[in-house]
N, C-alpha and C positions, 0 to 999 in steps of 0.2 A: 745327243741327239731326244728328240718329242719322243715320248710312251707310243702314241700313235701312230709313227713311222715302223715300229713294228709291233704295230698292231693283223695280225687276221680271224679272219669271222668264216665262223661255221657254222650256218646255217642249215637245220638240220629241218632237213623236209619228205620224213616217213610217217607215215600213220595211214589206214586207212576208213579216218572218219566217216565212223556213222553215226555219232552226235547231231549231224543233219542231213540226216537220211528226209526228205526221197531226192534231192537236189545232191547231195554232195555218194557218190558209190566208192569202189573201190576202183572199179577203173576210171575212174579223175572223183579222188576227193578234195576237200576241202581247200586244201590249200594250192591248188588249184584251177580253183574257180573264180566269179567275179562276184564276190556275195556284197561292192560294197559299192558299186558303176564305177572304180579307180583303177581297174587292173584287178587280176587278178589277185590273190597272198600272197603267192613267191615272188612273184614281182614287185610288188610293195613292198616287201620286204629290201628287196634289190634296191630298187629307189629311193629311201629314207636313209638306207648308210652312201650309200656312193657317194655320197658329197662326203664322206668323213673315213671314206676308204675305195681303193681303187678296185674294180673289177680285179685287178691278178692278185689282189687277195682275199679275195673273200673264197673260201670253199661250199657247196651243196652235200649234203648226204644224206639221200630217198633212197627208195626200194629199190629195188635194181629197175623191175618191173616200169619204172614213172621217170627212168634218164631219160630217154629222147623227147618224155614229152615235156620234163625242167631242161631239156637245153632248148626245143624250141622256143623254151617262155621266156630265157632269161640268154638270145643271141649274143649277149655284151661279154658274157664271162667265158676263157678259155674252157672246150669242150671237156677237158682231162681232169678241172676243174669240178665237174657235177658228179660226184661218185654213187655208182648202188651196191647197198647192199645185200648181198647171196639171201639173207635174210633174216627175216624182223628178230635182234638181240635184245630188246629193248634203249633208254637212249642214252644207259652208262656206254657197249657198246659203242655207239655211234660215236658218242662223242669223243672217245679212246682216237677210234678211226678220226677220226678229224683232227684231235692230238698230231698222231702219225705225219699226217700226212701236213700240218701244218709244218712239223719239223721237220720234215721236209720239205716243202720251200721255203724253211728261215730256223736254223736252230734258234736263235736265240728267241726264239717268233713268244708276244703274247700274243694267248687264243681270246676270245669273243664267244660264245656261242648262243646263240637265239633260236627261236622257232619260226616256221614261216608261215604259219595259222597264227597269231596272234594279231589285233585290232592296235595300231598304238595313232595314236589322237594328234600328239603334239611330240614331232620326230626329232626340232632341232632340240626339244628339251633332251632324248632319248638320247641325244648322238651326244651332248655336252657330258651326258653320263656316263655315255659309253666308253669316253674317253676319260674319265676321274676316272670310271673302273679300270680300266687300262693303267695308270698312274699307283692304285692303289698294288695293283697284281703286283706290279714291277719291285713295289714291296716285299714278296713274297708274299703276301694273302694271298688263301681263296674266296674270293668275290664275287658275292651276288646281289642285284639291285633286288631292294626288298619296295615293293609296291606300296605309297601310303596309303592306311584303310579307309572307304568312303560308307559303308560300314560293317553289320558284324557276318563276315559274311563266313556260313559251313560248308563251301561247298573251296575252299582254298584250303591248301599249307600255310599256313605260318611262319615269321623267321621272329625270334628273340633277339631285341640286341641290348647289349650288355655297354660295357666303356667307351667311353667317347677318345679316338684314334684321332689323328694328326688329320684335319681333311684333305679333301682334293679336290684342284679343278671349282673351288668352291663351296665340293659342297659336304654334309655333313659325314663322315662314316665312324662305324660302332662294330665293336667285335659282334660274333654272335655264338651266343650262349646256348643256344638252344634252337628245332626244328619243330614244327610240332605238325600234327599230321592232321585233317579234315577235324573240325573242333567238334563237339557241341554248341546251337543257340545259347544258353550262357555263360558257356568259354568264350566262346569269340565275342558273347558282350562286353566282356572284362574284361580281352584284349586290344579292344577299342579305346571303350574309355581306361586304361593302362598310359594308355601312349608308347610303349616301348616292343609292340610286334608291328610288321609288316608283313603282305602279303608276301609267300613264297612264288614268283613269279617264273622262274629256271631257267633267269636270264643271266649268268656267269661270266667270269672273268677271270684269265689265271695264265701264270704265265706257264707254256709248255712241259719241259721239266718237272717243274712244281707238279704239278698235276699228276703227269706220265709214274714221279715219285708217289704218290698216291694211289694210284693205281698198283700204285707195286706192292703198296705197303698192305692196303687193305683188300686186294682181287688179284691175287697173285694169276690163277691162272689167266684169268682179263690179258693182264698186263703182259704176259707171257708170250698169247697168240699175238697180242696188238705189237710186239718186240720183233714178233716174223716178219709181220706180213710189211715194215716200216722197212725190214732191211734189206726186202724184197724191188722198195718202188725206185722205180729208175730205169730197172733191170727187166729184159724179155720174159722172168718167173711173176712179176710184178700179179697180171691178171687172176693167172693161177694158184697162184699164192692165197688171195683174198678168196677166189673161192672155194676153196681146199679151206683155207680154217676159218675162214669169219660165223658161217655154221657150227663152230665145236665152241662159240664162248659162254662164257655163263649168260646166261636170260636177268640182266637185273636194271633197276633204276640208274641214275646217276647224284640222286637225292638219296637213297638205302646204300648206294655202294658206293659212295664218298663223301655225299655233301654233313651225314648224319656220323660221320666214323671220324673224320678228319680232326685237323687241330690248325689258328691261327685262320679263322672264315671272319671275312668284316662284310658289313651288310652297306649298302648306301640308301637309304630310304630318298626315294625318289617319285614324283609325279609326274610321266609322262602322259598321259591318258592312255595307261593299260588296260586289254580290257582280251582275258583269255576267251576265244570263240565258241564256247561249250555248247550251246544251244541258240534254236530261233529265237527265243527271246531276249539273250544275251541280244539282238543283230536289233530289233526291234527297242530298244534300252538304248545305243550307245548311235547310230545311223540320225541324218537326219530324216525329220518329216515332213508331214504336208501341216496345214494348218489346223489340222483338227486331230495330227499326234499320228499319223501314219503310214505307215515303211511301204511304198510300192516298187517293185524291184524285176526286172525278165525282161521281155523282150514282145509279148502280148500286150493289148491295155488295157486298161483297167479299170472298169467305174464302179467309185465310191456315191452311196449318200445316205446319210443318216449317220455314219460308221464311223467309229473313232479309238486310237491306238490298236493300231491292226498292221499286221503286218500281213503283205499278200505277194507274196511271190508265180507269178505263174511263165512257163516256159516259151508256149506258145499258141495255148488258148486264154482265149479272152474270162476275162476273171466281170462276175457283178457283185459286190458287198450290198446288204439294203439293211439297216438297222444293224450290225453289229459292230459292239465292244471288247476287244483284248485280247482277239483269236493271234491266231498265230492259221495260215495260209498258204499250205504249200505246194500250188501240183508241174511236177517232172512229166508229166506228158504220163503217164505208163502207172503213175499214183499218186495220190491225191493226202494229205495233210493235213488233220483239221482241228486245232485243240487251242483252248483255251492256252495266250500266255505264258502265264505260271504251272501252267504242264510244260512246258516246252522240251521239259528233259525226257519227262519220261517215254520219248518218242524213243529209247533203249529197248524197250515192253514190245513194239511192233517188231523193231527190230529183234528179239530175241521168237516171238511168236512166226518172224519169217523163217528163220533156223528151225525151229522148231517139225514149222510144216513144209519144211524140204522146196521150199518156194524163195530158197537166196539166193538168183537172180533177181530178180529186184533189188539188190545190197551189190551187185557188180557193177552192174551197167544201166545205164538208159539209152536204146535206142538211138544210134547216129546223134548222141550225147558229147563224144569222145571226140569226133571229129568239127562239130560245130567251135568250141572252143579250143581247138587246138587250130584253127583259123577263123580263131577269133584277132 
C-alpha cells in the first residue's frame, strides 16, 4: 500500500494572530483572512493539500470560538473533522489532539502536521515533499521539513543535519543532530555558509503510534489526558471529555516538548516557496507587485504616484500615496498602521500599548468585518 493512502493531514488553525494587526484581530485572525487575493489562508491550505489527500483524511484543530467560521470556509470537510480546542494549550496539545483524532480514524495512520497561516508558493513541490516525508515516517522516524535558507535569518529556528539517510521520493534525507532556537546574526551567517542547517518550518510527519509513544515518554501528563480524550471518541461522552480534560493539559510547544528531546528524527531539506507570514513586511517581499514593486490589496481604490516598494491594504477607504518608498500602510477602517517595511514586526509594540492603555477593543474585532469575511 502506498504510504500516502494512510496519510492524514492535521491543519493547525488556532491562534489569535496580532502580528498582522490592525487587519488581523482576535475575532478574525490571519488564518481566516484573504491576504493574497487567492482566498483565505485556511482555504488555500486545504486547496494545496487536496490533490494529495481527500477531505475525509483532513482534520482541522482550531480554537473553539473559530469552529463555525472554519466550517463555513471549508464546506468540503466533514463538519466533525473541524475540532475546537476549549482553551489554548500550545502546539504540543494541538498536535496531540490531532494525533488521537487521526488514530481514531485509522489506527495505522501516518500523520502530517501543517499550519494554516503559512504561505507556500510551490504547492506541487510541497505535496511531493509531504509524500516523501510520509515514506520516511513509515520507517519509524519523526520527520521535519527543513527549508533551505536563502539568507541569514535571525527570526527563525534552525535544524542541524547530520549523516545522510536513505532518500525518499527523490529527496535527500538526513538525521537531525540538533534544533537551534533563533540565533544571533553571526551564528545565522555561519549556518548559511556551512550548508548543514535548514530553517525550522514547523511542518512534521510521523506515524501516529510513534508520536503518541513520544508523548508518553517525554510528556506523560499530556499523554494521559490525550488517552482519556481518545478513549471517549465516537461515544456519547466525547465532547464532555474534551471540554473537561483539554484545559488541564500542560501548555507547551511541540518543538520543546517533543522534537528537541526525541531521538531518531529526520529532516528533508526542501525548496517549496515557504514563508511564515509573521509581518506585513513579509507579505511585501513575497507577493507579486506592480512595476514599481508596490503590493496593493483590499476593496477600496488606491492611487499611487512616485511610490515604490510599498504595501497598501485598505478595507473601505480610498488611499492616495504620493512620493513614498518602502512603507507599509494598512487601513482597517477603525485603525491605521504606517511604518517602514523593515519595522513592520514592531507592530507588537502598538499591540502592547493598546493592552496597557485599556484599548483592547482594537485587538478584538473590526465592526462588520467578521460578517463581511464570512459572506465573502
